N, C-alpha and C positions, 0 to 999 in steps of 0.2 A: 503494500499498500504506499501510496504518495504520502512523505509525511507533511510535505506543505500542504497537500489536500485536507489531512487529518487535522490540522492547525488550523485552517479557514474552517472546519467544522467547528471544533472545540472555540474558536472565538465567537463565530456567529451566533452560536445558540445564545450568547450572554445578551447579544443585540434582543433577540426574541424575546427572551425572559424578562429583561428589564422594561422593553416595550409593553408587555402586559403587566410588568410588576406596575407602574405609572397608574393602570387601571384599577390594580387593585387596591392603589392608596387611596382612590376615588372612592371605593367600595365602603372604607372605614371611614373615610371624611363624611360619606352620607348616613352611615348609621351613627355616629355621635354628634352630627352637627346641631342637631335641635335643640341640643341640652343649653346650650350657652346664648342662644337666640330666642328661647321660647318666650320671654317676656316680652320682647320686641316682636314678636310675631302676633301674640294676644294681642297686645296694644294696635299695631297695623291693621289687623284683620277683625277687629272686635269679637274676638272670641275668647272661651274660657278653657279652663285646664282639661275637660271631658274633651274638647273639639281637639285642643293639641295633642291629647294620648292618641286621640283616633287618628290625626292625621301622622303623627309619627309612625303608629303602628301599621300604617297601609302600607309602607315600605317592607315590612317585614311580614306579612301577609302574602304579599305578592313574590317576594324572594323565597319564600317557605315554599309555595307553592310551585313555584319553577323549577325547582333543584334538580327532580328526576328527569323532567321534560327538558332540561338543560343539557344534562349529562348525555342524552340521546341524541340531542343535537350536535354535539360535540362529539359523537361518535359516528354519527351518519354523515355530516356534512363537512366536521372538522372545527377546529378552534378556531382557527382565522375568519372564516366567514360568520360561525356563530357569534363570535364577540365583536366584530366591524358590524355587523347588524345591531345587535342588542346594546352596545354602547350609544349607537345613533340616536336609540330610543332614548336612553338614560340623559344625553346631551338634551334632547328635547324635553324631557321632563325637569331638567334642572332649570332650563330658560322660563318653562310654564311655571315653576315655581316660584321663580325671583321674580315675575311680572304680575303674580296672581294677586287679584284684589279683593277675592272672597276666599272663606275658608274651604269650599265646594272644589276651587279650582286650583287651590293648594294641595289640597289632598290627590287631586287627578295628577298633578305634577310628582308628588310624590310616591304615588303607585307606577309610573311611568320611570320614575329613576329606580325603586325596586325592581321593576321588570328587565330595566337594560343592564344592571350590574348582577343580577343573579348568575349568570353563565361565567364570570369572570372568575371566581375560585375554580371551578371544576375545569375550566379550559386551561388554567394556568396549571392545574395538576397534571390534565393531559399532556401538555407539553412538557413538562418535565419529564414524564415517563417516557416520552419519545425522544427528548434529546439529552438525557442523563441517565448516566448508569443508575442499577439498583445500590450499589455502594455510596453514591452521592447523595440519596434521598434525605438522609437525616440532615445533612448540612442545608440543603435547599429548603428545606421545610423550616429551618431556621432563618434563613434569610426571608423567607414569606412572611414568616412572623413578622421581623422588623421593618417588613415593608406595611404590614399592617400596624404597626406601631406608629410608623411616620404619619399613616392617615389619620390615625386618633390624634396624634400631634395636631398635624393639620385642621383636625374639626374642633379642637377644644381650645387651646392657647392661640394657635394660628388665628381661628375663626374669632374669638374673642377680640383681638387685638383688631383685625380687620375691620369685624362689624362695627366698633367703635369708631373707626376711622372714615368708613366708606359707606356704612348700612348694609345690614344684611341681605336685600337686594340684589347689591351690585355684586357681592361675595359670590352669590348661587348663579347669577347671570354671567359670572366670568367662568366659573367651572364649568358652565354648559357650553360656553365657546369653546374652552380648554377640551373637553370630552370630545366636541365635534372634531378639532383638530387632531386628535388623537385615534380616532376611527381612520382616517388617512394612513397616519404611521402603522398600527396594526397593519392595514391591507396591505402596505409596501413591505414591510419587513418581516412579518410572523408567515412562517412556514409549518403545515403542521409535522413535518417529518424531513428530515434530511434528504431523503430519496426525491422530495418534491424540486429539490435544485439539482438533482442527480447526484446526489453525494452517499458515500457507505454510511449504513447506519452505526448508534453507537453501540450495539453488541458487535459489530463487525470491528469497529475502532478499539474497544476492550481487547478483542479476541486479538488484534494486531499486538496490542501493547504489552499482552501479559501472555501470550503464546497458551493461552486456555481456550478451550471449545466453550461456547455457554451453554448455559442447561439449557434442556428442550422446554418449551411453553408448555404450561398446563393447559389442560383441556377446557376450552371454553365452557361454560355456564349459560345457557338462554337467560335473556333478562326476565321471563315471566318465573323460570325454575329458581333464579337468583333469589328474586322478592319471596316467593314462598319461603325459600330456606331462612331468609332473615326473619319472616315474622314467626315462623314457627318454632324461634329459639326461645325459652320461657324468660331467660336471662335478659334478653334484649329490652324486655319493658321496663326494670326497673333504672335502666340506664337510658333510656329514651326520657322517662318521667323527670331523671336526674338532669338531664340535659335542659328540657323544659323549663323546670324550676331556675337551674344556674343560670343560663342565657338570660332567663326573663330578667332575673334579678339584676345581672349585669347591665343589658342594654335598657332596663326601664330607670335604674338608680343611676349608672355610670352615664349612660348614653343620652337620658333626658331629665329626670328631677333632681339628680344632686344639683345642678347648675341652679336651678331657682330655688331650692333649698338651702344653699349657700346666701344666696343674695337674698332673700325674704328672712330667714331666721339668723343670719348672721350680719345681713348688711353689707357684702361686698359687691364691688364693682364687677362688672364684666372682664375685666383682664383680670382681676384679682381670681375670681372663678376661675376663668380659663387657665390661670396658671396652677390652679390645685387640679382641675381636670387633666391637665397634661400630665399630671403623673401617671396616669392610665397608660399613656403611651409608652413613658420610658420604663414602667415595671413591665409589660408587655414584651417589649423589646430585652430586656435582660432577663426579665423573669420566667417568660416561657420556655428557653432553651434550659435554664435551671431547672425548671420542674421536671424534664425528663431526666436529667442527671439525677435527682434526687428520686425518683421512680426506679432508675437502674441503679444506681451505686449504693444510697443510703437504704430506703424500704425493699429492696429487692422485690417490689409489689406495687401492681396497678392499685387495687383495690384499697392497700394501707395509706397510698398515698392520699386517693380521693376523700377517704372518711377524715383522714388529718386535717385536709383541708376545707373540706365541708364543715368539721367541727368549728375551725377557727371564722369561717365565714358567720355561721351559727353565735358564735361570741360574741362577734363584732358587732352584729345587728342587735344583740340582747343588750348590749353595751351602749351602742346608740340609742335605743329605746328608752335607756334608763338616765341617759345623758342627751337629750335631743338640743340641747342648747347650751352656751356660754362655755365651751370648749377653747381654750387655747388656739389659734390658726396655725401654728406650727404642727400640732395633733390634727387637722385636719387633713393634711399633707400625708401623714403616716397613715391615716384612718383610709385615704384613697388608695395608699399603696399597697397596704395588707387587704382592703377589699378585692383589688384588681389581681395580685397575687392568689388570692383562695377563690376568685370567680372565674376569669379569663384564663389564666396561664393555668390553671388545673384542667382546661378544654383538651390540651396537649396530651395529657394521661388519658382522658377519657374518650378522645379519638382513637388513640391508640388501642385502648382495650376494646372499643368498638369492631376495629380492624382484625384483632386477634381474636374474636369471637367465631369469626367464620374463615372459611378458606379462602386462599389469596385470589382465587378465580372471580369471588364475588366481592371483594375490598371495595371495588367503584360503587358496585350498586349497593351495599351495606353502607357506606360513608354517606352516599346520595341521599337515602331513607332515614338514615342517622340524622343527617343534617336538616332534616326539615323541623326537627323537634326545637334547635337552640331559636330559629327564628320564628317559629310559631308560639313560643315562649315569651319571645321579645314583643310581639304585637300584641301579646294577650295582656300582658303586666303592663304596659305604657298606659292602654286604655283603662285598666283596672285603679291603676295608681292616680290617673287623670280624674275618674269617677269619684273615687276616695276624696280629693281635694277639695273638689267643688261640693263635695256633701258638705263639707263642714264650713264653706263660705270663704271669701276673702277678707282679709283685715283693711283697717280706714286706709291703709296706704295704696291698696289695690293690689297687692301680694296674695298669699297665703299664709293664716296664722301658724303659730309652731304646733297648736294642737292638730291640725290637718298634717301637718308631718309627723307626729307621735303616732297617727293610725297609720299612716304610711309604712314608718319602720316598725309598727307592731306586726303589720302584713308580711313584711319582709320575713323578719324572725321568724315568724310561724312557718312561713315557706323554706327558711333555708334549715329547720329542724325535720321538713318532711323530705328535703334534699337529703338530709343525712341519713334518715331511714333507707331511702333509695339506696344510699352508698353502701351501707350496712348489708344489704342484697345483692351486691353486684357480685359476679364469678370472678375469682380471681384468673387473669390471663396470662401474668408474666410468666414467660417461656425460660424457667430456670436452669434446665439441663443445656439448652442451647444457648443462652447467657453463659453459663459456665464454662462451656465448651470453646466458646468464641473468644471469651475473655482468657485463658489460658493460651490457646493456640497465638493471643496476640491477634486477632483477626477483629476483635471487636473494637469499634470505634466510637 
């Protein structure tokens, strides 16, 4: 094999990865962005917390519903066409949201954004599978997590600063235009496989570099049969409910109501609130790879890691329920760091558990079905918390009183306890023998 050609393949794949990676940053920006500007949107569109909760949750309902269809599209027409088309819809949705004069139009915009970005993660995973070797998956997952963290940072601290300087509408209109420009980059740069450019596959390159014959591909399992295998596994359901509660808590509190909570109860400005919420991003960037190390090298257990983190999450919300106000500002930073570590970062271990429950042939199917529950949970929790706040009424200053947030924190504490019950009923999937063998032979990375 021509070494120059091999290097060309290995270089070009990074152009593809980071082009789609920019789209993935937009995914997390849109997931987290409403939190910082929720009060501004309520003022401009003359709506209450219930409407804002529904508006934010529309994104998650559509995103969750599109997971399996997005996987089918990526498999049938390829990641390039799927993301080029869908991201164009997201660009239109961002513009609709930015120009919306009513809450109803804003909801339509959010729905279009959720529809448009729903395929990005699955497409990115498929590109990694085609352009990177199996031994590189863990490293690439870490990079993807970091890109998600960058999206959170842009949607919290960055949005807080930009919204104050230019207004929330200008920010979303700009994101819409940028997403539209990205469509053209994806179309011209991204290729589904090296073969589409007439290049050797990554398996062939690995074979050339190592002198080893790659293992035979496992027999494919049809989609319908794979879905049946996923749904017939009894231990899938505690994990699915755990996903629902965990992500519901993370998206509803970290992605929406933590912002108004800090501004209404602690009197913080948008930039100050954005700075605190930016800890979500930094914790995701550093904590997600660390959580995998904790699971593999400290607990040697998926289940124990999830139980430990879920216990910590429940304790955190019980603490907040007991002390809903009057905490020092530096402690709020620590609370958000702990909250993110025990919710978002634990997802790394939970998705590993999901994949290890099933044969590798249906890993994509199991992840697609499992990925429905986190976003469905986010949609439900956002709407429920908004309804709770509206039920308590507004304060004289126009925000929500501490009593409303006490009820919210009570709900989240109870939810975390339910989540812990689910964790206690998970199946241990940690591959002890394989792990020890790989580590002893120095093949484990």
